[in-house]
mmJSON file of the N, C-alpha and C atoms, coordinates in Angstrom:
{"data_MODEL":{"atom_site":{
"group_PDB":["ATOM","ATOM","ATOM","ATOM","ATOM","ATOM","ATOM","ATOM","ATOM","ATOM","ATOM","ATOM","ATOM","ATOM","ATOM","ATOM","ATOM","ATOM","ATOM","ATOM","ATOM","ATOM","ATOM","ATOM","ATOM","ATOM","ATOM","ATOM","ATOM","ATOM","ATOM","ATOM","ATOM","ATOM","ATOM","ATOM","ATOM","ATOM","ATOM","ATOM","ATOM","ATOM","ATOM","ATOM","ATOM","ATOM","ATOM","ATOM","ATOM","ATOM","ATOM","ATOM","ATOM","ATOM","ATOM","ATOM","ATOM","ATOM","ATOM","ATOM","ATOM","ATOM","ATOM","ATOM","ATOM","ATOM","ATOM","ATOM","ATOM","ATOM","ATOM","ATOM","ATOM","ATOM","ATOM","ATOM","ATOM","ATOM","ATOM","ATOM","ATOM","ATOM","ATOM","ATOM","ATOM","ATOM","ATOM","ATOM","ATOM","ATOM","ATOM","ATOM","ATOM","ATOM","ATOM","ATOM","ATOM","ATOM","ATOM","ATOM","ATOM","ATOM","ATOM","ATOM","ATOM","ATOM","ATOM","ATOM","ATOM","ATOM","ATOM","ATOM","ATOM","ATOM","ATOM","ATOM","ATOM","ATOM","ATOM","ATOM","ATOM","ATOM","ATOM","ATOM","ATOM","ATOM","ATOM","ATOM","ATOM","ATOM","ATOM","ATOM","ATOM","ATOM","ATOM","ATOM","ATOM","ATOM","ATOM","ATOM","ATOM","ATOM","ATOM","ATOM","ATOM","ATOM","ATOM","ATOM","ATOM","ATOM","ATOM","ATOM","ATOM","ATOM","ATOM","ATOM","ATOM","ATOM","ATOM","ATOM","ATOM","ATOM","ATOM","ATOM","ATOM","ATOM","ATOM","ATOM","ATOM","ATOM","ATOM","ATOM","ATOM","ATOM","ATOM","ATOM","ATOM","ATOM","ATOM","ATOM","ATOM","ATOM","ATOM","ATOM","ATOM","ATOM","ATOM","ATOM","ATOM","ATOM","ATOM","ATOM","ATOM","ATOM","ATOM","ATOM","ATOM","ATOM","ATOM","ATOM","ATOM","ATOM","ATOM","ATOM","ATOM","ATOM","ATOM","ATOM","ATOM","ATOM","ATOM","ATOM","ATOM","ATOM","ATOM","ATOM","ATOM","ATOM","ATOM","ATOM","ATOM","ATOM","ATOM","ATOM","ATOM"],
"id":[1,2,3,4,5,6,7,8,9,10,11,12,13,14,15,16,17,18,19,20,21,22,23,24,25,26,27,28,29,30,31,32,33,34,35,36,37,38,39,40,41,42,43,44,45,46,47,48,49,50,51,52,53,54,55,56,57,58,59,60,61,62,63,64,65,66,67,68,69,70,71,72,73,74,75,76,77,78,79,80,81,82,83,84,85,86,87,88,89,90,91,92,93,94,95,96,97,98,99,100,101,102,103,104,105,106,107,108,109,110,111,112,113,114,115,116,117,118,119,120,121,122,123,124,125,126,127,128,129,130,131,132,133,134,135,136,137,138,139,140,141,142,143,144,145,146,147,148,149,150,151,152,153,154,155,156,157,158,159,160,161,162,163,164,165,166,167,168,169,170,171,172,173,174,175,176,177,178,179,180,181,182,183,184,185,186,187,188,189,190,191,192,193,194,195,196,197,198,199,200,201,202,203,204,205,206,207,208,209,210,211,212,213,214,215,216,217,218,219,220,221,222,223,224,225],
"type_symbol":["N","C","C","N","C","C","N","C","C","N","C","C","N","C","C","N","C","C","N","C","C","N","C","C","N","C","C","N","C","C","N","C","C","N","C","C","N","C","C","N","C","C","N","C","C","N","C","C","N","C","C","N","C","C","N","C","C","N","C","C","N","C","C","N","C","C","N","C","C","N","C","C","N","C","C","N","C","C","N","C","C","N","C","C","N","C","C","N","C","C","N","C","C","N","C","C","N","C","C","N","C","C","N","C","C","N","C","C","N","C","C","N","C","C","N","C","C","N","C","C","N","C","C","N","C","C","N","C","C","N","C","C","N","C","C","N","C","C","N","C","C","N","C","C","N","C","C","N","C","C","N","C","C","N","C","C","N","C","C","N","C","C","N","C","C","N","C","C","N","C","C","N","C","C","N","C","C","N","C","C","N","C","C","N","C","C","N","C","C","N","C","C","N","C","C","N","C","C","N","C","C","N","C","C","N","C","C","N","C","C","N","C","C","N","C","C","N","C","C","N","C","C","N","C","C"],
"label_atom_id":["N","CA","C","N","CA","C","N","CA","C","N","CA","C","N","CA","C","N","CA","C","N","CA","C","N","CA","C","N","CA","C","N","CA","C","N","CA","C","N","CA","C","N","CA","C","N","CA","C","N","CA","C","N","CA","C","N","CA","C","N","CA","C","N","CA","C","N","CA","C","N","CA","C","N","CA","C","N","CA","C","N","CA","C","N","CA","C","N","CA","C","N","CA","C","N","CA","C","N","CA","C","N","CA","C","N","CA","C","N","CA","C","N","CA","C","N","CA","C","N","CA","C","N","CA","C","N","CA","C","N","CA","C","N","CA","C","N","CA","C","N","CA","C","N","CA","C","N","CA","C","N","CA","C","N","CA","C","N","CA","C","N","CA","C","N","CA","C","N","CA","C","N","CA","C","N","CA","C","N","CA","C","N","CA","C","N","CA","C","N","CA","C","N","CA","C","N","CA","C","N","CA","C","N","CA","C","N","CA","C","N","CA","C","N","CA","C","N","CA","C","N","CA","C","N","CA","C","N","CA","C","N","CA","C","N","CA","C","N","CA","C","N","CA","C","N","CA","C","N","CA","C","N","CA","C","N","CA","C","N","CA","C"],
"label_alt_id":[null,null,null,null,null,null,null,null,null,null,null,null,null,null,null,null,null,null,null,null,null,null,null,null,null,null,null,null,null,null,null,null,null,null,null,null,null,null,null,null,null,null,null,null,null,null,null,null,null,null,null,null,null,null,null,null,null,null,null,null,null,null,null,null,null,null,null,null,null,null,null,null,null,null,null,null,null,null,null,null,null,null,null,null,null,null,null,null,null,null,null,null,null,null,null,null,null,null,null,null,null,null,null,null,null,null,null,null,null,null,null,null,null,null,null,null,null,null,null,null,null,null,null,null,null,null,null,null,null,null,null,null,null,null,null,null,null,null,null,null,null,null,null,null,null,null,null,null,null,null,null,null,null,null,null,null,null,null,null,null,null,null,null,null,null,null,null,null,null,null,null,null,null,null,null,null,null,null,null,null,null,null,null,null,null,null,null,null,null,null,null,null,null,null,null,null,null,null,null,null,null,null,null,null,null,null,null,null,null,null,null,null,null,null,null,null,null,null,null,null,null,null,null,null,null],
"label_comp_id":["MET","MET","MET","TYR","TYR","TYR","GLN","GLN","GLN","PRO","PRO","PRO","ASN","ASN","ASN","PHE","PHE","PHE","GLU","GLU","GLU","TYR","TYR","TYR","VAL","VAL","VAL","VAL","VAL","VAL","GLU","GLU","GLU","LEU","LEU","LEU","HIS","HIS","HIS","ARG","ARG","ARG","ARG","ARG","ARG","GLU","GLU","GLU","ILE","ILE","ILE","LEU","LEU","LEU","ARG","ARG","ARG","GLU","GLU","GLU","ALA","ALA","ALA","GLU","GLU","GLU","GLN","GLN","GLN","ALA","ALA","ALA","GLN","GLN","GLN","ARG","ARG","ARG","THR","THR","THR","GLY","GLY","GLY","ILE","ILE","ILE","HIS","HIS","HIS","PRO","PRO","PRO","SER","SER","SER","LEU","LEU","LEU","PHE","PHE","PHE","THR","THR","THR","ARG","ARG","ARG","ALA","ALA","ALA","MET","MET","MET","VAL","VAL","VAL","ASP","ASP","ASP","LEU","LEU","LEU","ALA","ALA","ALA","ASN","ASN","ASN","TRP","TRP","TRP","MET","MET","MET","ILE","ILE","ILE","ALA","ALA","ALA","THR","THR","THR","GLY","GLY","GLY","LYS","LYS","LYS","GLN","GLN","GLN","LEU","LEU","LEU","ARG","ARG","ARG","ARG","ARG","ARG","ARG","ARG","ARG","TYR","TYR","TYR","GLU","GLU","GLU","ILE","ILE","ILE","PRO","PRO","PRO","ALA","ALA","ALA","ALA","ALA","ALA","ALA","ALA","ALA","ARG","ARG","ARG","SER","SER","SER","SER","SER","SER","PHE","PHE","PHE","ALA","ALA","ALA","HIS","HIS","HIS","ILE","ILE","ILE","GLY","GLY","GLY","HIS","HIS","HIS","GLY","GLY","GLY","MET","MET","MET","ARG","ARG","ARG","THR","THR","THR"],
"label_asym_id":["A","A","A","A","A","A","A","A","A","A","A","A","A","A","A","A","A","A","A","A","A","A","A","A","A","A","A","A","A","A","A","A","A","A","A","A","A","A","A","A","A","A","A","A","A","A","A","A","A","A","A","A","A","A","A","A","A","A","A","A","A","A","A","A","A","A","A","A","A","A","A","A","A","A","A","A","A","A","A","A","A","A","A","A","A","A","A","A","A","A","A","A","A","A","A","A","A","A","A","A","A","A","A","A","A","A","A","A","A","A","A","A","A","A","A","A","A","A","A","A","A","A","A","A","A","A","A","A","A","A","A","A","A","A","A","A","A","A","A","A","A","A","A","A","A","A","A","A","A","A","A","A","A","A","A","A","A","A","A","A","A","A","A","A","A","A","A","A","A","A","A","A","A","A","A","A","A","A","A","A","A","A","A","A","A","A","A","A","A","A","A","A","A","A","A","A","A","A","A","A","A","A","A","A","A","A","A","A","A","A","A","A","A","A","A","A","A","A","A","A","A","A","A","A","A"],
"label_entity_id":["1","1","1","1","1","1","1","1","1","1","1","1","1","1","1","1","1","1","1","1","1","1","1","1","1","1","1","1","1","1","1","1","1","1","1","1","1","1","1","1","1","1","1","1","1","1","1","1","1","1","1","1","1","1","1","1","1","1","1","1","1","1","1","1","1","1","1","1","1","1","1","1","1","1","1","1","1","1","1","1","1","1","1","1","1","1","1","1","1","1","1","1","1","1","1","1","1","1","1","1","1","1","1","1","1","1","1","1","1","1","1","1","1","1","1","1","1","1","1","1","1","1","1","1","1","1","1","1","1","1","1","1","1","1","1","1","1","1","1","1","1","1","1","1","1","1","1","1","1","1","1","1","1","1","1","1","1","1","1","1","1","1","1","1","1","1","1","1","1","1","1","1","1","1","1","1","1","1","1","1","1","1","1","1","1","1","1","1","1","1","1","1","1","1","1","1","1","1","1","1","1","1","1","1","1","1","1","1","1","1","1","1","1","1","1","1","1","1","1","1","1","1","1","1","1"],
"label_seq_id":[1,1,1,2,2,2,3,3,3,4,4,4,5,5,5,6,6,6,7,7,7,8,8,8,9,9,9,10,10,10,11,11,11,12,12,12,13,13,13,14,14,14,15,15,15,16,16,16,17,17,17,18,18,18,19,19,19,20,20,20,21,21,21,22,22,22,23,23,23,24,24,24,25,25,25,26,26,26,27,27,27,28,28,28,29,29,29,30,30,30,31,31,31,32,32,32,33,33,33,34,34,34,35,35,35,36,36,36,37,37,37,38,38,38,39,39,39,40,40,40,41,41,41,42,42,42,43,43,43,44,44,44,45,45,45,46,46,46,47,47,47,48,48,48,49,49,49,50,50,50,51,51,51,52,52,52,53,53,53,54,54,54,55,55,55,56,56,56,57,57,57,58,58,58,59,59,59,60,60,60,61,61,61,62,62,62,63,63,63,64,64,64,65,65,65,66,66,66,67,67,67,68,68,68,69,69,69,70,70,70,71,71,71,72,72,72,73,73,73,74,74,74,75,75,75],
"pdbx_PDB_ins_code":[null,null,null,null,null,null,null,null,null,null,null,null,null,null,null,null,null,null,null,null,null,null,null,null,null,null,null,null,null,null,null,null,null,null,null,null,null,null,null,null,null,null,null,null,null,null,null,null,null,null,null,null,null,null,null,null,null,null,null,null,null,null,null,null,null,null,null,null,null,null,null,null,null,null,null,null,null,null,null,null,null,null,null,null,null,null,null,null,null,null,null,null,null,null,null,null,null,null,null,null,null,null,null,null,null,null,null,null,null,null,null,null,null,null,null,null,null,null,null,null,null,null,null,null,null,null,null,null,null,null,null,null,null,null,null,null,null,null,null,null,null,null,null,null,null,null,null,null,null,null,null,null,null,null,null,null,null,null,null,null,null,null,null,null,null,null,null,null,null,null,null,null,null,null,null,null,null,null,null,null,null,null,null,null,null,null,null,null,null,null,null,null,null,null,null,null,null,null,null,null,null,null,null,null,null,null,null,null,null,null,null,null,null,null,null,null,null,null,null,null,null,null,null,null,null],
"Cartn_x":[-9.705,-9.453,-8.709,-7.734,-6.923,-7.661,-7.721,-8.291,-7.175,-6.939,-5.852,-6.155,-5.106,-5.222,-5.961,-7.04,-7.881,-7.094,-6.24,-5.465,-4.501,-3.964,-3.06,-3.803,-5.009,-5.816,-6.195,-6.55,-6.894,-5.69,-4.505,-3.3,-3.01,-3.222,-3.031,-3.973,-5.226,-6.202,-5.831,-5.375,-4.994,-3.828,-2.841,-1.696,-2.109,-3.039,-3.522,-4.22,-5.017,-5.723,-4.719,-3.711,-2.697,-1.927,-1.613,-0.909,-1.76,-3.064,-3.966,-4.048,-4.069,-4.138,-2.875,-1.72,-0.471,-0.431,-0.926,-0.957,-1.887,-3.017,-3.951,-3.335,-2.564,-1.906,-0.864,-0.144,0.872,0.252,-0.965,-1.621,-2.366,-2.391,-3.025,-4.474,-4.968,-6.347,-6.339,-7.1,-7.162,-8.411,-8.269,-9.429,-10.477,-11.701,-12.802,-12.844,-13.651,-13.814,-14.312,-15.232,-15.758,-14.64,-13.815,-12.73,-11.75,-11.39,-10.474,-11.097,-12.393,-13.073,-13.079,-13.285,-13.294,-11.903,-10.871,-9.501,-9.2,-9.585,-9.376,-10.146,-11.386,-12.187,-11.527,-11.044,-10.392,-9.145,-8.345,-7.144,-7.505,-8.555,-9.014,-9.473,-10.216,-10.702,-9.531,-8.515,-7.344,-6.633,-6.44,-5.761,-6.565,-7.871,-8.725,-8.707,-8.75,-8.71,-7.417,-6.299,-5.022,-5.009,-5.573,-5.628,-6.512,-7.637,-8.53,-7.875,-7.156,-6.464,-5.441,-4.681,-3.696,-4.377,-5.512,-6.192,-6.787,-7.392,-8.146,-7.468,-6.754,-6.182,-4.922,-4.047,-2.785,-3.032,-3.864,-4.129,-4.799,-5.665,-6.328,-5.305,-4.351,-3.307,-2.441,-2.153,-1.339,-2.086,-3.38,-4.174,-4.212,-4.377,-4.491,-3.185,-2.047,-0.77,-0.567,-1.267,-1.157,-2.358,-3.208,-4.44,-4.142,-3.039,-2.726,-2.242,-1.803,-1.296,-2.456,-2.318,-3.336,-4.368,-4.467,-5.44,-4.943,-5.787,-5.449,-4.575,-4.452,-3.59,-4.39,-5.653,-6.482,-6.132,-6.187,-5.862,-7.067],
"Cartn_y":[-50.285,-49.558,-50.474,-49.918,-50.678,-50.836,-52.071,-52.34,-52.88,-52.229,-52.69,-54.077,-54.782,-56.105,-55.984,-56.719,-56.64,-56.926,-57.939,-58.298,-57.178,-56.491,-55.37,-54.25,-53.949,-52.896,-53.274,-54.528,-55.005,-54.857,-55.22,-55.103,-53.644,-52.73,-51.307,-50.826,-51.236,-50.842,-51.424,-52.672,-53.314,-52.565,-52.202,-51.461,-50.092,-49.457,-48.143,-48.258,-49.289,-49.498,-49.77,-50.603,-50.874,-49.611,-48.788,-47.53,-46.615,-46.542,-45.725,-46.268,-47.6,-48.21,-47.915,-47.988,-47.678,-46.213,-45.343,-43.919,-43.674,-44.358,-44.2,-44.685,-45.767,-46.276,-45.283,-44.646,-43.671,-42.456,-42.095,-40.927,-41.272,-42.546,-42.943,-43.366,-43.454,-43.903,-45.422,-46.066,-47.518,-47.968,-48.994,-49.457,-50.088,-49.938,-50.529,-52.032,-52.708,-54.144,-54.465,-53.67,-53.873,-53.738,-52.715,-52.489,-53.65,-54.113,-55.255,-56.502,-56.695,-57.856,-57.775,-56.571,-56.41,-56.645,-56.207,-56.446,-57.941,-58.618,-60.067,-60.794,-60.362,-60.965,-60.75,-59.544,-59.25,-60.11,-60.245,-61.082,-62.541,-63.015,-64.389,-64.578,-63.598,-63.692,-63.704,-62.909,-62.881,-64.228,-64.773,-66.062,-67.17,-67.163,-68.181,-68.064,-66.851,-66.641,-67.159,-66.93,-67.427,-68.951,-69.566,-71.034,-71.573,-70.923,-71.374,-71.223,-70.125,-69.943,-71.044,-71.358,-72.43,-73.751,-73.994,-75.272,-75.409,-74.338,-74.47,-73.886,-72.79,-72.187,-72.886,-73.251,-73.877,-75.248,-76.113,-77.384,-77.18,-76.187,-75.938,-75.499,-74.673,-74.228,-75.409,-76.307,-77.481,-78.393,-78.554,-79.386,-78.788,-77.474,-76.852,-76.911,-76.973,-77.034,-78.393,-79.424,-80.744,-81.079,-80.114,-80.374,-80.786,-80.323,-80.637,-82.067,-82.722,-84.087,-85.038,-85.888,-86.898,-86.52,-85.269,-84.879,-85.299,-85.924,-86.357,-87.593,-88.276,-89.438,-90.737,-90.687,-91.901,-92.886,-94.139,-95.158,-95.942],
"Cartn_z":[-96.165,-94.94,-93.965,-93.278,-92.328,-91.013,-90.525,-89.212,-88.328,-87.189,-86.327,-85.766,-85.452,-84.861,-83.532,-83.371,-82.185,-80.915,-80.966,-79.778,-79.388,-80.38,-80.11,-79.397,-79.849,-79.241,-77.81,-77.605,-76.259,-75.332,-75.82,-75.01,-74.67,-75.608,-75.333,-74.238,-74.311,-73.287,-71.927,-71.921,-70.665,-70.022,-70.819,-70.286,-69.769,-70.47,-70.021,-68.666,-68.506,-67.241,-66.116,-66.398,-65.384,-65.013,-65.997,-65.734,-64.849,-65.132,-64.304,-62.883,-62.752,-61.419,-60.625,-61.278,-60.593,-60.16,-61.016,-60.678,-59.489,-59.466,-58.361,-57.052,-57.111,-55.91,-55.391,-56.313,-55.902,-55.23,-55.646,-55.065,-53.783,-53.422,-52.173,-52.323,-53.535,-53.762,-53.854,-53.017,-53.029,-53.776,-54.601,-55.363,-54.446,-54.853,-54.086,-54.323,-53.568,-53.731,-55.136,-55.662,-57.011,-58.042,-57.897,-58.852,-58.841,-57.655,-57.571,-58.185,-57.958,-58.536,-60.06,-60.61,-62.061,-62.655,-61.965,-62.438,-62.418,-61.346,-61.265,-62.36,-62.617,-63.679,-65.039,-65.282,-66.562,-66.747,-65.703,-65.793,-66.047,-65.404,-65.629,-67.072,-67.603,-68.984,-69.968,-69.717,-70.592,-70.564,-69.369,-69.245,-69.919,-69.726,-70.328,-71.84,-72.343,-73.788,-74.398,-73.724,-74.226,-74.254,-73.219,-73.181,-74.305,-74.55,-75.615,-76.982,-77.189,-78.469,-78.679,-77.625,-77.755,-78.071,-77.462,-77.647,-79.037,-79.571,-80.808,-82.041,-81.937,-83.13,-83.592,-82.698,-83.101,-83.742,-83.154,-83.837,-85.198,-85.322,-86.6,-87.642,-87.24,-88.169,-88.591,-87.675,-88.004,-88.97,-88.782,-89.684,-91.08,-91.173,-92.485,-93.253,-92.56,-93.268,-93.925,-93.46,-94.053,-94.932,-95.192,-95.949,-97.386,-97.931,-99.329,-99.51,-98.462,-98.564,-98.768,-99.753,-99.983,-101.015,-101.408,-102.419,-103.788,-104.535,-105.893,-105.923,-104.826,-104.791,-104.654,-104.997,-104.865,-105.975,-105.618,-106.615,-107.008],
"occupancy":[1.0,1.0,1.0,1.0,1.0,1.0,1.0,1.0,1.0,1.0,1.0,1.0,1.0,1.0,1.0,1.0,1.0,1.0,1.0,1.0,1.0,1.0,1.0,1.0,1.0,1.0,1.0,1.0,1.0,1.0,1.0,1.0,1.0,1.0,1.0,1.0,1.0,1.0,1.0,1.0,1.0,1.0,1.0,1.0,1.0,1.0,1.0,1.0,1.0,1.0,1.0,1.0,1.0,1.0,1.0,1.0,1.0,1.0,1.0,1.0,1.0,1.0,1.0,1.0,1.0,1.0,1.0,1.0,1.0,1.0,1.0,1.0,1.0,1.0,1.0,1.0,1.0,1.0,1.0,1.0,1.0,1.0,1.0,1.0,1.0,1.0,1.0,1.0,1.0,1.0,1.0,1.0,1.0,1.0,1.0,1.0,1.0,1.0,1.0,1.0,1.0,1.0,1.0,1.0,1.0,1.0,1.0,1.0,1.0,1.0,1.0,1.0,1.0,1.0,1.0,1.0,1.0,1.0,1.0,1.0,1.0,1.0,1.0,1.0,1.0,1.0,1.0,1.0,1.0,1.0,1.0,1.0,1.0,1.0,1.0,1.0,1.0,1.0,1.0,1.0,1.0,1.0,1.0,1.0,1.0,1.0,1.0,1.0,1.0,1.0,1.0,1.0,1.0,1.0,1.0,1.0,1.0,1.0,1.0,1.0,1.0,1.0,1.0,1.0,1.0,1.0,1.0,1.0,1.0,1.0,1.0,1.0,1.0,1.0,1.0,1.0,1.0,1.0,1.0,1.0,1.0,1.0,1.0,1.0,1.0,1.0,1.0,1.0,1.0,1.0,1.0,1.0,1.0,1.0,1.0,1.0,1.0,1.0,1.0,1.0,1.0,1.0,1.0,1.0,1.0,1.0,1.0,1.0,1.0,1.0,1.0,1.0,1.0,1.0,1.0,1.0,1.0,1.0,1.0,1.0,1.0,1.0,1.0,1.0,1.0],
"B_iso_or_equiv":[0.0,0.0,0.0,0.0,0.0,0.0,0.0,0.0,0.0,0.0,0.0,0.0,0.0,0.0,0.0,0.0,0.0,0.0,0.0,0.0,0.0,0.0,0.0,0.0,0.0,0.0,0.0,0.0,0.0,0.0,0.0,0.0,0.0,0.0,0.0,0.0,0.0,0.0,0.0,0.0,0.0,0.0,0.0,0.0,0.0,0.0,0.0,0.0,0.0,0.0,0.0,0.0,0.0,0.0,0.0,0.0,0.0,0.0,0.0,0.0,0.0,0.0,0.0,0.0,0.0,0.0,0.0,0.0,0.0,0.0,0.0,0.0,0.0,0.0,0.0,0.0,0.0,0.0,0.0,0.0,0.0,0.0,0.0,0.0,0.0,0.0,0.0,0.0,0.0,0.0,0.0,0.0,0.0,0.0,0.0,0.0,0.0,0.0,0.0,0.0,0.0,0.0,0.0,0.0,0.0,0.0,0.0,0.0,0.0,0.0,0.0,0.0,0.0,0.0,0.0,0.0,0.0,0.0,0.0,0.0,0.0,0.0,0.0,0.0,0.0,0.0,0.0,0.0,0.0,0.0,0.0,0.0,0.0,0.0,0.0,0.0,0.0,0.0,0.0,0.0,0.0,0.0,0.0,0.0,0.0,0.0,0.0,0.0,0.0,0.0,0.0,0.0,0.0,0.0,0.0,0.0,0.0,0.0,0.0,0.0,0.0,0.0,0.0,0.0,0.0,0.0,0.0,0.0,0.0,0.0,0.0,0.0,0.0,0.0,0.0,0.0,0.0,0.0,0.0,0.0,0.0,0.0,0.0,0.0,0.0,0.0,0.0,0.0,0.0,0.0,0.0,0.0,0.0,0.0,0.0,0.0,0.0,0.0,0.0,0.0,0.0,0.0,0.0,0.0,0.0,0.0,0.0,0.0,0.0,0.0,0.0,0.0,0.0,0.0,0.0,0.0,0.0,0.0,0.0,0.0,0.0,0.0,0.0,0.0,0.0],
"pdbx_formal_charge":[null,null,null,null,null,null,null,null,null,null,null,null,null,null,null,null,null,null,null,null,null,null,null,null,null,null,null,null,null,null,null,null,null,null,null,null,null,null,null,null,null,null,null,null,null,null,null,null,null,null,null,null,null,null,null,null,null,null,null,null,null,null,null,null,null,null,null,null,null,null,null,null,null,null,null,null,null,null,null,null,null,null,null,null,null,null,null,null,null,null,null,null,null,null,null,null,null,null,null,null,null,null,null,null,null,null,null,null,null,null,null,null,null,null,null,null,null,null,null,null,null,null,null,null,null,null,null,null,null,null,null,null,null,null,null,null,null,null,null,null,null,null,null,null,null,null,null,null,null,null,null,null,null,null,null,null,null,null,null,null,null,null,null,null,null,null,null,null,null,null,null,null,null,null,null,null,null,null,null,null,null,null,null,null,null,null,null,null,null,null,null,null,null,null,null,null,null,null,null,null,null,null,null,null,null,null,null,null,null,null,null,null,null,null,null,null,null,null,null,null,null,null,null,null,null],
"auth_seq_id":[1,1,1,2,2,2,3,3,3,4,4,4,5,5,5,6,6,6,7,7,7,8,8,8,9,9,9,10,10,10,11,11,11,12,12,12,13,13,13,14,14,14,15,15,15,16,16,16,17,17,17,18,18,18,19,19,19,20,20,20,21,21,21,22,22,22,23,23,23,24,24,24,25,25,25,26,26,26,27,27,27,28,28,28,29,29,29,30,30,30,31,31,31,32,32,32,33,33,33,34,34,34,35,35,35,36,36,36,37,37,37,38,38,38,39,39,39,40,40,40,41,41,41,42,42,42,43,43,43,44,44,44,45,45,45,46,46,46,47,47,47,48,48,48,49,49,49,50,50,50,51,51,51,52,52,52,53,53,53,54,54,54,55,55,55,56,56,56,57,57,57,58,58,58,59,59,59,60,60,60,61,61,61,62,62,62,63,63,63,64,64,64,65,65,65,66,66,66,67,67,67,68,68,68,69,69,69,70,70,70,71,71,71,72,72,72,73,73,73,74,74,74,75,75,75],
"auth_comp_id":["MET","MET","MET","TYR","TYR","TYR","GLN","GLN","GLN","PRO","PRO","PRO","ASN","ASN","ASN","PHE","PHE","PHE","GLU","GLU","GLU","TYR","TYR","TYR","VAL","VAL","VAL","VAL","VAL","VAL","GLU","GLU","GLU","LEU","LEU","LEU","HIS","HIS","HIS","ARG","ARG","ARG","ARG","ARG","ARG","GLU","GLU","GLU","ILE","ILE","ILE","LEU","LEU","LEU","ARG","ARG","ARG","GLU","GLU","GLU","ALA","ALA","ALA","GLU","GLU","GLU","GLN","GLN","GLN","ALA","ALA","ALA","GLN","GLN","GLN","ARG","ARG","ARG","THR","THR","THR","GLY","GLY","GLY","ILE","ILE","ILE","HIS","HIS","HIS","PRO","PRO","PRO","SER","SER","SER","LEU","LEU","LEU","PHE","PHE","PHE","THR","THR","THR","ARG","ARG","ARG","ALA","ALA","ALA","MET","MET","MET","VAL","VAL","VAL","ASP","ASP","ASP","LEU","LEU","LEU","ALA","ALA","ALA","ASN","ASN","ASN","TRP","TRP","TRP","MET","MET","MET","ILE","ILE","ILE","ALA","ALA","ALA","THR","THR","THR","GLY","GLY","GLY","LYS","LYS","LYS","GLN","GLN","GLN","LEU","LEU","LEU","ARG","ARG","ARG","ARG","ARG","ARG","ARG","ARG","ARG","TYR","TYR","TYR","GLU","GLU","GLU","ILE","ILE","ILE","PRO","PRO","PRO","ALA","ALA","ALA","ALA","ALA","ALA","ALA","ALA","ALA","ARG","ARG","ARG","SER","SER","SER","SER","SER","SER","PHE","PHE","PHE","ALA","ALA","ALA","HIS","HIS","HIS","ILE","ILE","ILE","GLY","GLY","GLY","HIS","HIS","HIS","GLY","GLY","GLY","MET","MET","MET","ARG","ARG","ARG","THR","THR","THR"],
"auth_asym_id":["A","A","A","A","A","A","A","A","A","A","A","A","A","A","A","A","A","A","A","A","A","A","A","A","A","A","A","A","A","A","A","A","A","A","A","A","A","A","A","A","A","A","A","A","A","A","A","A","A","A","A","A","A","A","A","A","A","A","A","A","A","A","A","A","A","A","A","A","A","A","A","A","A","A","A","A","A","A","A","A","A","A","A","A","A","A","A","A","A","A","A","A","A","A","A","A","A","A","A","A","A","A","A","A","A","A","A","A","A","A","A","A","A","A","A","A","A","A","A","A","A","A","A","A","A","A","A","A","A","A","A","A","A","A","A","A","A","A","A","A","A","A","A","A","A","A","A","A","A","A","A","A","A","A","A","A","A","A","A","A","A","A","A","A","A","A","A","A","A","A","A","A","A","A","A","A","A","A","A","A","A","A","A","A","A","A","A","A","A","A","A","A","A","A","A","A","A","A","A","A","A","A","A","A","A","A","A","A","A","A","A","A","A","A","A","A","A","A","A","A","A","A","A","A","A"],
"auth_atom_id":["N","CA","C","N","CA","C","N","CA","C","N","CA","C","N","CA","C","N","CA","C","N","CA","C","N","CA","C","N","CA","C","N","CA","C","N","CA","C","N","CA","C","N","CA","C","N","CA","C","N","CA","C","N","CA","C","N","CA","C","N","CA","C","N","CA","C","N","CA","C","N","CA","C","N","CA","C","N","CA","C","N","CA","C","N","CA","C","N","CA","C","N","CA","C","N","CA","C","N","CA","C","N","CA","C","N","CA","C","N","CA","C","N","CA","C","N","CA","C","N","CA","C","N","CA","C","N","CA","C","N","CA","C","N","CA","C","N","CA","C","N","CA","C","N","CA","C","N","CA","C","N","CA","C","N","CA","C","N","CA","C","N","CA","C","N","CA","C","N","CA","C","N","CA","C","N","CA","C","N","CA","C","N","CA","C","N","CA","C","N","CA","C","N","CA","C","N","CA","C","N","CA","C","N","CA","C","N","CA","C","N","CA","C","N","CA","C","N","CA","C","N","CA","C","N","CA","C","N","CA","C","N","CA","C","N","CA","C","N","CA","C","N","CA","C","N","CA","C","N","CA","C","N","CA","C","N","CA","C","N","CA","C"],
"pdbx_PDB_model_num":[1,1,1,1,1,1,1,1,1,1,1,1,1,1,1,1,1,1,1,1,1,1,1,1,1,1,1,1,1,1,1,1,1,1,1,1,1,1,1,1,1,1,1,1,1,1,1,1,1,1,1,1,1,1,1,1,1,1,1,1,1,1,1,1,1,1,1,1,1,1,1,1,1,1,1,1,1,1,1,1,1,1,1,1,1,1,1,1,1,1,1,1,1,1,1,1,1,1,1,1,1,1,1,1,1,1,1,1,1,1,1,1,1,1,1,1,1,1,1,1,1,1,1,1,1,1,1,1,1,1,1,1,1,1,1,1,1,1,1,1,1,1,1,1,1,1,1,1,1,1,1,1,1,1,1,1,1,1,1,1,1,1,1,1,1,1,1,1,1,1,1,1,1,1,1,1,1,1,1,1,1,1,1,1,1,1,1,1,1,1,1,1,1,1,1,1,1,1,1,1,1,1,1,1,1,1,1,1,1,1,1,1,1,1,1,1,1,1,1,1,1,1,1,1,1]
}}}
């Protein structure tokens, strides 16, 4: 069974929320303090997640690409 890429689904939801927020602004509805705080929290979580991925996934991928070097070469 096909499972969609989690990050792709998250990005779709984020865009949908932004589209709804823009529509609400056009109609004159202003977000409450809670809503603004939740949007700020979500943006912070996204930024932090991207930083963590850069820190941990990219170095791990680089290490695994060199894993074959040195195996079976003991003297």
